[in-house]
N, C-alpha and C positions, 0 to 999 in steps of 0.2 A: 503386152499384159501389164496392167497397172493395178497396184494393190493399195487398199486403205487399211491402216492399223489404228484401232481405237484403244487408248489407254484410259485409266481412271482419273488421272490428274495431270495437269500441265508439266509438272516436274518429272513424272514418269515418261511422258511423251519425249521430253528432251533426252532422257537417259536412253530410251529405245532408239531414238534417231542417231545419237552419238555411237551407239553400239553397232548399228547395222550399216551406217554410211561408209561407202568405199572411200569417199572424200568427205570434206567438211559438210555437215548438213546445212541446208538453207532454210531459215525460218521466214515465213510469210504471214502477213496479216490478211484476215478475211471476215467481213461482216460481224465485227465485234468479237471475233475469236482469232485463233492463230493455228498454224500447222507447220510441220516440217516436210521438206521435200528432199529425199535422198535417192541415191543410185546404189543398189545392192546387187552385185552380180549382173550388171547391165539391165536391171529391172527398176522401173520407177515406183517408188513407194511413198505414199503420203501418210504422215503420222500425226494424229491429232488426239485431243483428250475430251473427256466427258465431265470434268469437274464434279465427280460424285454422281448422285442421282439427278438426271435431267428430267425424269418423269416420275410423277407421284400419283397415288390413288385419290380420286375425287368422286363425289356423287354425280351420277349422270343427270339427275334433275333435282337440284337442291330445293327443299321446301322448308326453310327455317330450321328449328331445333327439334324436328320430329325424330322419333325412333320407334322401332328398329329400322335401320337402313342397310340394305345389302346390294343395291343396284349401283355398282361402282365401276370405274374404268381408269385406265392409265391415261394421263394427260401431261403435257409439258408443264413443268413445275412453275415456270414464270407466269402462267395464266392465273394461278390461284394464290401466288405469293408475291407481293410488291417488291420485297427485298431480294427477289431472285430474277429481276429483269435481265441481268447480265447473261442468264442461261440461254436466252433466245439467240444471242450471237454464236454460242457454241453449237446449238442445234442447227442453225443456218449454215455454219461452216461445214459441219459433217454432211448435211444434205447436199450441199454444192459439190463437195469432193466425191460423194458417193456416185454422182452422175457421171463422173469421169473414170470410175473404176469398175473392174470386172472381177476382182477378188477382194474378199473382206476377212480381216482377222481381228479377233477380240484379244486385247492384251491387258484387260483389267485385272485387279487383284484376284488370285485364284481361290475364291471361296464363294459361298452362296450369294453374298451381297454383290460381289464383283460380277458374278454370273448374271444376276438380275439386271445390273446396270448395262452390261454388254448386250444382253438379250433385248432389252428395250431400245437401245440405240440401233441395233441391227434391224429390228422389225418396224420401228416408227420413223427414225431419221434416215436410215439407208433403204427402207422399203424392201428388205430381204428376209427370207425365211430361215437362213442358217449362215454360219460363218466358220472360219478356222478358229482354233483356240490355242493361244500360247499359255504355257504353264511354267511359272518361275517363282522362286522364294526370295531372291535378292535382285537388286537392280544393278548388279555388276555387269560389265561388258560380256564376260565369258558366259555367265548364266543366261543372259538375254539372247546372245547369238545361238547358244545351244537350244534354248526354248523355241526360237524361231525356226531353226533347222529341223526340229522334231515336233512341230506344232500338230495338234489334233485336227482332223479334217472336219470336225463338227463341234458345235457348242457342247458343253457338258450338260446334257438335258436333265439329268438327275438333279444337279445343283440348281439349274434354272427353275425347274418346277417346284423344288423344295423351298427355294428362296421366295418365289412368287407366292406360294401358299402361305408362308410365314407373314408376308406383307398383308395378304388378304385377311388372315386371322387376326393380326394385330390391329388392322383397321376395324374389322367387325367388332372386336371386343373394346378397343380403346375409344372409338367414337361413340358407339352405342351406350356403353356403361357411363362414360363421362357425361354424355347428354342426359342420360336418365338421372344421374345424381344432380347435375346442374338444374335440370327442369324441376326436380323435387324442391330445391332451394328457391327457385323462381316462384313456385306455387305458393310460397309464404309471403310474397311481395318483396323479397330481398333478391340480391344477385351475388353470386360467388361462383367463379369458374372452378368446377370440381374435376378431379382426374382419377381414373381407374383403368385398369388394363388386364390383359390375360396373365401377365407375370407380376405386374405391380401389386395386385391384390394378395396373392400368396406371399410375396416378399414382405409386404406390410404385416401380414398375419404372423410371420416368423418373428418380427421385431416386437409386435404387440404381445405375443405369447410369452416372450422373454420378459417384457415389462410386467406382465401380470404375475409371472413367477416371482419377480423381485418384490413386487408390492405385497404379494401374499406370504412372502417368506417370514417365518418367525424364528428369530435367533435363539440358539440354545447355548447356555454357558458351558465352558470347559476350561481345563487348566493344563498348562505345560509346566513340567518341573525341570529347571535348568541347573547346570553345574558350570562354575567358572573356576579354573585353576591354572597352574603353570607346571611345566616340566623343563628343568634345566634352563630356566628364565624365558622359555617360550610359552605363549598363551595357549591354553586348551579350553575349548568350549564343548559341552556335551548336553544331551537331552535324555530324560528318563526313557527307557525302552518301551514303556506303555504309551508313549506319544501323547495323544489327546485323551485326557482323563475326564470323563463326564460325571463320575461319582465323587462328590465332595469328600465323603468319608474315606475313600481310597486315597485321594490326594493328601488329606490330613494325616493319614496313617503313615504314608511314605515319608512325609516331612518330619514326622515325629521320630522315625527310625534313624534318619540321617542327620538329625539336628546336632550341630556342634562338631561334626566329623571334619577332620583336617586332612585326611589322606584317602586317596582312591587307588586301589590296586589295579594295574593293567592286566586284566584277566585274559583277554584274547585279542589278537590282531589278525584281521583278514584283508589281504591285498588281492584285488582283482584287476586284471588288465583286459581291455576290450578294444577291438577295432571300431573306429567310427568312420563309416563309409563317406566318400565325397558326396556333395549334393547332386541332385538330378539337374539336367539342363532345364532352363526356364521355359515354361509355357506362359501364356498371357496371365492367367490367374496367379501363378506363382510369382511372376515379375511384379504384378500390381500389389500383391500382398507384401512382398519383401520391400518394395519401394515405399509403401505406406509405413511399415514398421520401422524402417531405417530413417527415412527423410520426411515422413508425414506428407508425402505427395499423394493426392487423392487418386483412386483407381482411374477415374476419367482422364485426369491430366497425365497420368503415367502412360495410358494408351496413346494420347495425343503426342507425347514426347517420343515414344517408341516409333510411332508412325513417321514422325519427322526424321528420325535417324534412318529408318528404312528408305524413305524417299531420297535421302542424301546418299544412299548406297553403302552406308557403313555397318548396318545390321540387317538381319533377315526380316521377313514378314512377321509382324507381331501377333496377328490374330490367329493363334494356333493353340490347339489343346495338347499338342505332342510334348512329351518329355524325352524324346529320343533324337539322337543325331546319327545320321548314316555316314559310314566311312567314305561314300562316294562324294561327299562334300569336299574332301581333300583337306584333312586336318593339318597335315604338315605344311601345306602351302599357306593356310590361314595363319598358323602360328608364326611362320617365317615372315609373312607380311606384317603381322602385329608387332614383331620385334623391331620394325623400323620406327616405332614410337618409343622414345627413350624410357618412359615409365613402365613399359612392358618388356623391354629387351631382355633383361636378366631372367625373368620368369619364363619367357618363351623358350630361351636357350636351354634352360633346365629341363623343360618338357621335351624338347626336341632330342635330348640325349637318350630318352627312353627308346627301347627297341620297338615297341608297338604303342600306338596311341588309341586307347580304347576308353570312350567316355562311360561314366556310370549312368547309363540310361534308366529312366523310370518306366513304369508300365503303360502310362497313358500315350495314346497315339492320335494321329490326325491324318485322314486320307489325303489332305491337300498339301500340308506343309510340315517340315521338321520342327524341332524345338527352336527357340530363338538363339541366334549365334551371331558373332561379329564376322563381317566379310573379310576383314584384314585391311580393307581400304583405309587409308589415313584420312580422318575427318578434317574438314575445314574448321573455321571458327565456330565453336559451339557455345551456346549460352550456358549459364551456370547449371540449370536443372537438366539440360540436355547432357552435359558432361557427367553429371551424377548417374543418370540412367545408362549412358554409354559405358562408363567405368564399371558399373554393376554387372552389365551384360558380359563384358570382356572378362572380368574376374571370375564370374560364375562359369563361363565357358572353359577357362583354363583350369579351374578347380576340379571340374568333372573328370579330367584326365590324370589327376595326381593320385598318389597312394593314400590309402586310408590313414587317418590320424590315429594315434594310440593314446587312450586315456586310462589312467590308473585311479581306481577307487580304493580308499583305505578306510576300513571300518574298525574302530577300536572300542572294545567293551571295558568299561571301568566299573569296578566292584566297590560299592560303599555299603558295608554291612549287609551284603547279599542283595542290595538294590542295584540294578544294572543301569548304567548310563552309557549312551552311545555317542561317540564323536566320529564325524564323517569328514573325509577330505577327498576332493577330486581334482586331479591336475592332468595337464596334457604332457605326456612323456615324449611323443614324437609329433610335431606339428603337421608335417606333410601337406595335405591339401589346405590346411589353415593358412599356410604361407601365401598361397595363390589367391585366397579369398579375403585377405586382409584389406581394409579394416572392418569387413562386414561379418566376421565371426563373432557372435555374441554368446560366450560361454563363461560360466562362473568358475573361477579357479580358487579352490580352497586347499591350501597345503598345510598338512599337519607336521609337527616336529617328528624326528626319527625316534618314535616311541619303541620300547622293547617290553615284551611280555614279562610279567613278574615284578617290574619296577613300579615306583610310586609316583602318582601325580599329586602335587600339593593342592588341596582344595581351599580356595579363597572364600567362596560362598556357594550355597545351594538355595535356590529360591523358586517361588512359583510365579507364573505369568497368568493373569486373568484374561481369558479370551472368550469369544463367542463365535458361533458358526456364521459364515457370511453368505449372502444371497448369490445366485449365479451372476457371473460377470455380464455386463452389457456387451453387445456386439460393437466392434469398431468397423471401419470401412474395409479392413483386411479380413477379419473373421467372418463378416456377413457374406462377402464374396465367396469364400470357401464353402460356406453353408449352402448358398444358392447352387454352386456347382455340384456339391454332394447330393442335393435333392433334384438335380436335373431341371432347375428352373432358369429359364433364359439361356443365352448362349455366351460364349467367350467374348463376343463383340458387343452384346447388349446389356450385360449385367451392370456395368458401371453406369450406364445411362439410366437404367431403371432406378438404381440407388440415388442418383443425382436428382431424378424427378421427385422422389419421395421428399428430399430436402426442399426442393423448389416449391412444392405444394404445401409446405408447412406441416407435413405429417410427422417428420422426425427432425431432430437437431442435435448438435453437440459432437465432440470427438468420440466419446463413449456414447454411442447412439441412444438417445432418449426419445421415446415416442411422445409427441405433444398430446394435449387434451383433444385437439382436433383429429389427430391421427387415430387415437384410441376410439373416439366416438364414431368416426367414419367406418372403421373396421367393425365396430359393434353393430352398426346399422347394416352393413353388408352381411355379417354373420346372421343377423336376425331375419333379413328380408331376401337375401340372395346368397345363401351359404356356399353354394357350389362355386361361386365366383372366386372365393378365397381358398378353395380346396386345391392344394398343390397337386393332387393326383390327376385332376382334369388337365392341368397345364402340362404335367409330365407325360400324360398320354398323348397329347398333341405333339410334344417334342418327339416322342417315339414314332408317331405317324409320319412326321417330316423326315426322319431318318429312313423310314420305309420308302417314302417317295423318292428320296435321293438314290436309294438302292434299286429302284424300279419295282418294289414289292407292293406298292399302294398307289392308287390314282388320286390326283389332286382333287377332282370333283367330289369324290366320296368323303374326303376329309372336310371340305368346305360345306357340303350338305349337312354333315353331322353337326358342325358348329352353328349353322343357321337354325336348325331345328331346336337346338338347345337354347340359343339366345332368344328366339321368338317366344318360347314358353316362359322363360325366366322373366323377360322384360314385360310381358303381358301381366304377370302377377305383380311385378314391381310398380307398374303404372297405377294399379288399383289403390296402392298405398302411398301415392306420391306425396300428399300433404303431410301425412304423419311422419314420413321419412324426412321431408324437408325441414320440419320443425326441430327434429332431433339433431340434424346436421347443423342447422343455423345456430342453435344454442351452443354447440361445441365450438363453432367457428368464432363466435363472439367472446366466449370464455378464453379461448386460446389467444386471440388478438389482445384481450385485456391483460393477460399475463405477460405477453411479449412486449407490450407497449408501456408497461409500468416501469418508471425510472426510479421513483422514490417518493418520500413524503415531501410536501411542499415546504420550502424553506422560508416562505413569506408568511402565509396564513397559518401554518402548522397543522391545519385540519385536512386540506385537500391532498390529492395525489398528483404528482407530476407524471403526465402521460405523453408519449410520443404521438404527434399528430402530423398530418400532411396538409399543406395549404397551397395557395397560388404560386408561391415562390419556393416551394420545396418543404422539407421536413423541419419541424421545430418541436419544442417541448412546452407544454402549457399545463397549468393547474386545472383539475377537473371541477373546481368550484366556481369557474367562470360563469357569470360576470362579476360575482362577489369578489373573487380574487383574479387579477389580470396578469399574474406573474408568468413570463415566458422566457425561454432560452432558445437561441439559434442553434442549429445543427449544421454540420458540413453537408454540402449538396452531393458530394461523391462518397462512395464507400457504403458498406453495410454497417448499420448502427444496431448494437445489441445492448440490452440492459445488463447490469452486474449487481452484485450485492455489496460492492465496495463503496466506501465514503472517503472523500478527499481528506487527508490528514492535516492539510493546511487550513482549509476554509469550511469543511464539514458538509459540502454539497455532494450529491450523488455523483458517481463516476459512470461513464459509459465506455463500451468497447467499440472502437472504430476499426473496421476491417477493409483495407484497400488491396486489390489484386496485386500480387507480386511484392507486397510489403508485410512486415510483421504487424500483427494486430496490436493496437495501441490503447491502453487505458487512459482516458482523458476526463478531467473534471469539467462539468457542464458550466461552471461559473466562469464567464469570460474575464471577470475582474480578479480572479484568484491570483494571489501573489506568486504562486508557483510558476505562473506562465511568463513572468517577466524578469529577465536578468538585470543586474545593475547597469550594464552597458545599454540595454534596451530602454531602461527608464530615462537615462540621460538623453538618448536620441529622441524618444517620445516627447520629452520636455521641450527640446529644441524645435521639433515640428509644431508643437502646439503654440510656441512663442513666435512662429513664422521665421525662425532663424535658419531653417532648412526648407527649401521649396523644390518640389519635383513635378515635372510635367508628364502627363500621360503620352507615351510615344505613339499611341493610336489616334487620339482625338485632340490632344493638346491641352486638355483641362488640367487644373492643378490637382495633383493626387491628394487624397485626404486619408486620415488615419481611421482604420476600422479594427474591430476586434472579432475574434472567432474563438471556438473552443481550443484552438491550437495556440492562441496568443494574438498580439497586435501585428498588423500588416498595413501596407499602403494600397489603396484602391482608387479606381476612377469613379468620380461622383456621377458619371453618366450611366451607371448600372440600372436596368438590365441591358440597355442597348450596347454599352461598352463594358466588357467584363474583364478589363485589364487589371491585374494585381501584381504586386512585387513584395518581396520580403524586406524587412528593415535591414540596413547594412550591418548592424551589430548582430542581427540574427544570422545573416550569411557568414559573418566572421566566426560566430560561435560554431556553426555547422562545419566550416573549414577546419577549425581547431580540433573538433571532435574527430573528423576524418583523419587529420594529420596524426593525432594521438593513436588511433587504431592502426594506421600504417606502420608507425614506429614500434608499436607493441608486436606486430607481426614479424618485423625484422629481428 
């Protein structure tokens, strides 16, 4: 008997092979892929992987940009995507191994996506109708062996059909709606790839509705009356108990009563202690939100980092909705293993002293996986951001077992001629779980002096603050994810991607998410001509249908037929108004691009506008009065360039924001000759190069390097560009960088 086990990724295959092998697993190459051969209890097992989705949905008979289209099929992804050519090797490897085997087991991630991946591999690459199914939440040896020994005899058909239905629905909506919008723009003689989808539309509407609230908001003035004083040399601050005062006459009357008063009697002191429960264990949304709030790591990147930690075997499967940890996970063993890492040793030992280890579980559950937790396995070398997410997961896990913190609130009533002012203080009396979650506990600590009833606070001043009501806050990447979850839009695995797509299409921008003109107009068009597309109820209903499919209470074909009928009717109406829709969208696209590409007033002719353009050799800035004004500025070929409202303090030219992945965003003056770009040492070196006192050769083609300038400053480059793209920094520039780095290291010490 020979068995084939299929995992989702090569790293998972390695872990499964190492767990099951009675002796060292043997890795073999085959047709562009690879696999492991192991002996487990005298049985030969081949273990290979699927590198994610090997099969994707495609049209059976593509006929240009027509819509609606529903006649689709699963096909090998390398056939329709040039950048996925490597997939063929993996499919060939699986197909070859399948011919040698008489037992098949799917060991992909245990969720709807993993089920679809495994299901497609079994039926298309292995030519089988069913397979065994391993179910695990970590890639530790113990969990994998247990999963193998207790594997299910069939695929999880509920997950498979629910997952496949989701793919069909997303294809139906995504392709057809995007084609309809793109065709509308094309009907005007222009071209712009547009994007819309089953969840994307309602998600954009949420953001647009908030934007409209902000734009429509009318501020209303109000006043706060504040008191500043001291008690036995300690500062005391208080606010009038009426809080926000919207009636000016009331505010003036209070100020008139207390004018010139130098004493406030301590009329009443109220102390309240309360227990602050430990946090719930992380599910994916909570982890993404906390990561964004603490580190400004986007939800999409947080998921990728958590996935990396899972594949390394140091944390559990991240795509979970659960906020619950089961005692069967073995909390004592996990904490004992974590204590082998010096930074967690003391904390783990404190928890292990407890009689029982009971986490503060939340209400949310997941049928496939528990909440996210560390396995206890000591990680290898982690990158900076991986370390942050790992530490956050470990600290959150430990904090859930700790005792509630105790917080004390002190409320003091100060009487100034019968006008009452309230001073409030809140402090942590017993840290308890805070100790385990440091430095991620973000609570305000306001400690008041030891005031006593009947005594006097010396009043220094009583004054008013002019305020006005504020519009609703914009969503950020943390709060919008929570809102999508609350409204049952998308899934734990797809929400971050949906948000990312809105940014990529230019519908939204900014840290505090701002909807662009293009996003506003696109949503307005959809509301006007296809309102049901942006109706969150429709999407939520389909999500409920997929839950029913998973539970065996609904059939896949019924849900798909409902979607087809709905889209057919809607798109027929849409097509009749194609040109009108196209004109409206195109106007918003051009206005948005104009706003995004504006850099500032032309510094040469003083009349034109400096606009970002794209040419044969990349991006540049040019005056829009060309050919009357031919002023241009070069831009970096790498990184994202954004306009700013800033002007260089040295030369008066506009500043741009340059964003490179993995680096801090940088404000840069567009003027290459700006004096701020050249240090005294660089000036001396530049002078020597210009006088031919320093000569350097290109190590690639042997030509004499020449001096070039960019928005970052001067550098040396090969004159053979674009054939030879060699560049190097000035020596003085390198020295400057080393000195800065040295200073930073010394400060750390």
